C-alpha positions in Angstrom: 0.0 0.0 0.0 0.9 3.6 -0.3 1.5 3.9 3.5 3.9 0.9 3.4 5.9 2.6 0.7 6.1 5.7 2.8 7.1 3.7 5.9 10.0 2.1 4.0 11.3 5.5 3.1 11.0 6.8 6.6 12.4 3.8 8.4 15.9 4.7 7.5 15.5 8.1 9.2 14.0 6.6 12.5 17.5 5.8 13.9 18.1 9.3 15.3 14.8 10.9 14.4 12.9 13.1 16.9 9.6 11.7 18.2 6.5 12.2 16.1 5.2 15.7 16.2 1.4 16.2 16.0 0.1 19.7 15.2 -3.5 20.5 16.1 -5.9 21.7 18.8 -8.1 19.9 21.3 -11.2 21.4 19.6 -10.5 19.2 16.6 -12.0 15.7 16.9 -9.5 14.2 14.4 -6.7 15.7 16.5 -8.1 14.1 19.6 -8.5 10.8 17.9 -4.8 10.8 16.8 -3.6 11.9 20.3 -5.8 9.4 22.0 -4.5 6.6 19.8 -0.9 7.6 20.4 -1.4 7.7 24.1 -3.2 4.3 24.2 -0.4 2.7 22.2 2.3 4.3 24.2 3.9 6.1 21.3 6.3 8.9 22.2 5.2 12.1 20.6 5.3 15.9 20.8 2.1 17.9 20.6 2.4 21.3 19.0 -0.7 23.4 19.7 -2.1 25.2 16.7 -5.4 27.1 17.2 -7.7 27.0 14.2 -9.9 29.7 15.7 -6.9 32.0 15.7 -6.2 31.3 12.0 -3.1 29.1 12.7 -4.0 26.8 9.8 -3.7 29.7 7.4 -0.3 31.0 8.7 2.8 30.6 6.5 4.7 28.4 8.9 1.9 25.8 9.1 1.1 26.0 5.4 4.8 25.3 4.6 4.4 22.0 6.4 0.8 21.2 5.5 -0.3 23.0 2.3 -4.0 22.1 2.9 -4.0 23.9 6.2 -6.0 21.1 7.8 -5.7 19.7 11.3 -4.2 17.6 12.5 -0.8 17.4 10.9 2.0 14.9 11.7 5.7 15.1 11.1 7.6 11.8 11.3 11.2 12.3 10.4 11.1 13.8 6.9 7.5 12.6 6.2 4.5 14.9 6.7 0.9 13.7 6.7 -2.2 15.8 7.3 -5.8 14.8 8.1 -6.7 12.4 10.9 -7.7 9.3 8.9 -4.5 9.5 6.8 -2.4 9.9 10.0 -4.1 7.0 11.7 -3.8 4.8 8.7 -0.1 5.6 8.4 0.5 4.9 12.1 -1.4 1.6 12.0 0.4 0.3 8.9 3.9 1.4 9.9 3.6 0.1 13.5 1.7 -3.1 12.7 -1.4 -2.3 14.7 
């Protein structure tokens, strides 16, 4: 699958890679779903709070990472994925859940 191909690419960078970074806000149900899953599975991650009500999804720094401006966003090494279902699929396929 597409996620498996992405995982192969990113596995080589996992050696010294920082933990997953999740960008989002508690008001976003997809962000909560991703964070809940990571916590339940015991996956180390960093949460970067971005407030959609303050227009954070439209700011240049966020759009540079996630051109759609949607929440949540995930950075895993050099891989960036946005939207909750895509992030959850990536995590499940790359971690064998």
